[in-house]
C-alpha positions as protocol buffer text, in pm:
chain_id: "A"
residue {
  index: 1
  type: MET
  ca { x: -1333 y: 310 z: 1332 }
}
residue {
  index: 2
  type: LEU
  ca { x: -1082 y: 314 z: 1089 }
}
residue {
  index: 3
  type: SER
  ca { x: -958 y: 664 z: 1151 }
}
residue {
  index: 4
  type: SER
  ca { x: -872 y: 551 z: 1492 }
}
residue {
  index: 5
  type: LEU
  ca { x: -661 y: 262 z: 1446 }
}
residue {
  index: 6
  type: SER
  ca { x: -271 y: 326 z: 1462 }
}
residue {
  index: 7
  type: THR
  ca { x: -199 y: 62 z: 1134 }
}
residue {
  index: 8
  type: PRO
  ca { x: -197 y: 200 z: 848 }
}
residue {
  index: 9
  type: GLY
  ca { x: -566 y: 138 z: 642 }
}
residue {
  index: 10
  type: VAL
  ca { x: -680 y: 205 z: 349 }
}
residue {
  index: 11
  type: LEU
  ca { x: -1091 y: 181 z: 192 }
}
residue {
  index: 12
  type: VAL
  ca { x: -1088 y: 83 z: -165 }
}
residue {
  index: 13
  type: THR
  ca { x: -1426 y: 87 z: -388 }
}
residue {
  index: 14
  type: TYR
  ca { x: -1456 y: -222 z: -637 }
}
residue {
  index: 15
  type: ASP
  ca { x: -1326 y: -46 z: -902 }
}
residue {
  index: 16
  type: ALA
  ca { x: -1001 y: 38 z: -661 }
}
residue {
  index: 17
  type: ASP
  ca { x: -1036 y: 414 z: -618 }
}
residue {
  index: 18
  type: ILE
  ca { x: -917 y: 484 z: -252 }
}
residue {
  index: 19
  type: VAL
  ca { x: -1254 y: 654 z: -88 }
}
residue {
  index: 20
  type: PHE
  ca { x: -1048 y: 683 z: 265 }
}
residue {
  index: 21
  type: TYR
  ca { x: -687 y: 625 z: 400 }
}
residue {
  index: 22
  type: ASN
  ca { x: -665 y: 723 z: 832 }
}
residue {
  index: 23
  type: GLU
  ca { x: -327 y: 875 z: 943 }
}
residue {
  index: 24
  type: ALA
  ca { x: -82 y: 627 z: 1014 }
}
residue {
  index: 25
  type: ALA
  ca { x: -180 y: 534 z: 623 }
}
residue {
  index: 26
  type: GLY
  ca { x: -130 y: 907 z: 554 }
}
residue {
  index: 27
  type: ALA
  ca { x: 250 y: 942 z: 709 }
}
residue {
  index: 28
  type: LEU
  ca { x: 364 y: 679 z: 553 }
}
residue {
  index: 29
  type: LEU
  ca { x: 226 y: 792 z: 213 }
}
residue {
  index: 30
  type: GLY
  ca { x: 330 y: 1153 z: 309 }
}
residue {
  index: 31
  type: ARG
  ca { x: 30 y: 1318 z: 237 }
}
residue {
  index: 32
  type: ARG
  ca { x: -289 y: 1312 z: 420 }
}
residue {
  index: 33
  type: PHE
  ca { x: -617 y: 1184 z: 341 }
}
residue {
  index: 34
  type: GLU
  ca { x: -781 y: 1533 z: 417 }
}
residue {
  index: 35
  type: ASP
  ca { x: -577 y: 1706 z: 172 }
}
residue {
  index: 36
  type: ILE
  ca { x: -627 y: 1453 z: -90 }
}
residue {
  index: 37
  type: GLY
  ca { x: -932 y: 1339 z: -61 }
}
residue {
  index: 38
  type: PRO
  ca { x: -1086 y: 1030 z: -236 }
}
residue {
  index: 39
  type: VAL
  ca { x: -825 y: 895 z: -495 }
}
residue {
  index: 40
  type: PRO
  ca { x: -885 y: 781 z: -834 }
}
residue {
  index: 41
  type: VAL
  ca { x: -754 y: 399 z: -919 }
}
residue {
  index: 42
  type: SER
  ca { x: -578 y: 556 z: -1204 }
}
residue {
  index: 43
  type: GLU
  ca { x: -392 y: 839 z: -993 }
}
residue {
  index: 44
  type: TRP
  ca { x: -324 y: 642 z: -678 }
}
residue {
  index: 45
  type: MET
  ca { x: -144 y: 415 z: -903 }
}
residue {
  index: 46
  type: ALA
  ca { x: 97 y: 657 z: -1043 }
}
residue {
  index: 47
  type: ILE
  ca { x: 165 y: 812 z: -710 }
}
residue {
  index: 48
  type: PHE
  ca { x: 144 y: 556 z: -461 }
}
residue {
  index: 49
  type: GLY
  ca { x: 221 y: 200 z: -660 }
}
residue {
  index: 50
  type: PRO
  ca { x: 265 y: -58 z: -596 }
}
residue {
  index: 51
  type: ARG
  ca { x: 580 y: -83 z: -796 }
}
residue {
  index: 52
  type: ASP
  ca { x: 842 y: -313 z: -909 }
}
residue {
  index: 53
  type: GLU
  ca { x: 1158 y: -376 z: -823 }
}
residue {
  index: 54
  type: GLY
  ca { x: 1253 y: -102 z: -1069 }
}
residue {
  index: 55
  type: GLY
  ca { x: 1025 y: 147 z: -934 }
}
residue {
  index: 56
  type: GLU
  ca { x: 769 y: 140 z: -1215 }
}
residue {
  index: 57
  type: PRO
  ca { x: 429 y: 116 z: -1143 }
}
residue {
  index: 58
  type: VAL
  ca { x: 251 y: -258 z: -1163 }
}
residue {
  index: 59
  type: PRO
  ca { x: 12 y: -284 z: -1395 }
}
residue {
  index: 60
  type: PHE
  ca { x: -378 y: -303 z: -1283 }
}
residue {
  index: 61
  type: GLU
  ca { x: -457 y: -625 z: -1373 }
}
residue {
  index: 62
  type: ARG
  ca { x: -122 y: -786 z: -1223 }
}
residue {
  index: 63
  type: GLN
  ca { x: -184 y: -607 z: -884 }
}
residue {
  index: 64
  type: PRO
  ca { x: -97 y: -906 z: -616 }
}
residue {
  index: 65
  type: LEU
  ca { x: -439 y: -840 z: -399 }
}
residue {
  index: 66
  type: LEU
  ca { x: -690 y: -754 z: -678 }
}
residue {
  index: 67
  type: ALA
  ca { x: -784 y: -1094 z: -795 }
}
residue {
  index: 68
  type: PRO
  ca { x: -846 y: -1290 z: -427 }
}
residue {
  index: 69
  type: LEU
  ca { x: -1028 y: -992 z: -319 }
}
residue {
  index: 70
  type: ARG
  ca { x: -1243 y: -969 z: -608 }
}
residue {
  index: 71
  type: ALA
  ca { x: -1337 y: -1329 z: -542 }
}
residue {
  index: 72
  type: GLY
  ca { x: -1386 y: -1272 z: -190 }
}
residue {
  index: 73
  type: ARG
  ca { x: -1118 y: -1399 z: -24 }
}
residue {
  index: 74
  type: PRO
  ca { x: -875 y: -1267 z: 173 }
}
residue {
  index: 75
  type: ALA
  ca { x: -488 y: -1154 z: 44 }
}
residue {
  index: 76
  type: HIS
  ca { x: -170 y: -1081 z: 178 }
}
residue {
  index: 77
  type: ALA
  ca { x: 152 y: -992 z: -49 }
}
residue {
  index: 78
  type: ARG
  ca { x: 485 y: -799 z: 11 }
}
residue {
  index: 79
  type: VAL
  ca { x: 474 y: -494 z: -229 }
}
residue {
  index: 80
  type: LEU
  ca { x: 687 y: -183 z: -331 }
}
residue {
  index: 81
  type: ILE
  ca { x: 498 y: 191 z: -250 }
}
residue {
  index: 82
  type: GLY
  ca { x: 620 y: 478 z: -332 }
}
residue {
  index: 83
  type: ALA
  ca { x: 550 y: 794 z: -102 }
}
residue {
  index: 84
  type: ALA
  ca { x: 483 y: 1177 z: -246 }
}
residue {
  index: 85
  type: ASP
  ca { x: 839 y: 1236 z: -142 }
}
residue {
  index: 86
  type: GLY
  ca { x: 1007 y: 996 z: -405 }
}
residue {
  index: 87
  type: ALA
  ca { x: 1079 y: 730 z: -166 }
}
residue {
  index: 88
  type: ASN
  ca { x: 967 y: 365 z: -217 }
}
residue {
  index: 89
  type: HIS
  ca { x: 902 y: 140 z: 64 }
}
residue {
  index: 90
  type: GLN
  ca { x: 878 y: -259 z: 127 }
}
residue {
  index: 91
  type: ILE
  ca { x: 538 y: -297 z: 304 }
}
residue {
  index: 92
  type: GLU
  ca { x: 336 y: -617 z: 419 }
}
residue {
  index: 93
  type: ALA
  ca { x: -4 y: -566 z: 321 }
}
residue {
  index: 94
  type: SER
  ca { x: -330 y: -746 z: 432 }
}
residue {
  index: 95
  type: GLY
  ca { x: -671 y: -695 z: 229 }
}
residue {
  index: 96
  type: LEU
  ca { x: -992 y: -799 z: 358 }
}
residue {
  index: 97
  type: PRO
  ca { x: -1293 y: -811 z: 95 }
}
residue {
  index: 98
  type: ILE
  ca { x: -1613 y: -628 z: 219 }
}
residue {
  index: 99
  type: ILE
  ca { x: -1926 y: -834 z: 25 }
}
residue {
  index: 100
  type: GLY
  ca { x: -2265 y: -696 z: 28 }
}
residue {
  index: 101
  type: SER
  ca { x: -2607 y: -811 z: -92 }
}
residue {
  index: 102
  type: ASP
  ca { x: -2459 y: -826 z: -439 }
}
residue {
  index: 103
  type: GLY
  ca { x: -2136 y: -947 z: -368 }
}
residue {
  index: 104
  type: PHE
  ca { x: -1755 y: -755 z: -388 }
}
residue {
  index: 105
  type: GLN
  ca { x: -1863 y: -415 z: -296 }
}
residue {
  index: 106
  type: GLY
  ca { x: -1486 y: -277 z: -197 }
}
residue {
  index: 107
  type: ALA
  ca { x: -1189 y: -399 z: 60 }
}
residue {
  index: 108
  type: LEU
  ca { x: -1054 y: -288 z: 374 }
}
residue {
  index: 109
  type: ILE
  ca { x: -665 y: -290 z: 316 }
}
residue {
  index: 110
  type: PHE
  ca { x: -409 y: -299 z: 640 }
}
residue {
  index: 111
  type: PHE
  ca { x: -26 y: -245 z: 548 }
}
residue {
  index: 112
  type: TRP
  ca { x: 279 y: -165 z: 744 }
}
residue {
  index: 113
  type: PRO
  ca { x: 628 y: -115 z: 704 }
}
residue {
  index: 114
  type: VAL
  ca { x: 878 y: -430 z: 656 }
}
residue {
  index: 115
  type: ALA
  ca { x: 1167 y: -381 z: 860 }
}
residue {
  index: 116
  type: GLU
  ca { x: 1524 y: -390 z: 677 }
}
residue {
  index: 117
  type: GLU
  ca { x: 1685 y: -732 z: 787 }
}
residue {
  index: 118
  type: LYS
  ca { x: 2002 y: -694 z: 946 }
}
residue {
  index: 119
  type: ALA
  ca { x: 2279 y: -928 z: 771 }
}
């Protein structure tokens, strides 16, 4: 289903490893999932972020969606991500927890670029 959507979407595991992202996410990130495959959390944080205002990766434990999703609650945040070409993009991201019989299993995260506000 995720592959048929035009909204960028990412599927992550409990450990925050990316196991799939769709073509729309690949266009924004500058890398197709088919070319990179599953991405461990340490690798995607180094490549994509999220980043702070200075462009540096935000530490894993301070990821804005992490705590609510692991607690089984939806989450939303505005964050800065990096693309493969070195550009940074301000995005809105909404995460939905995936809950199994053993609790939190992972999350489905949808995001979209924030349009620059006109002065």
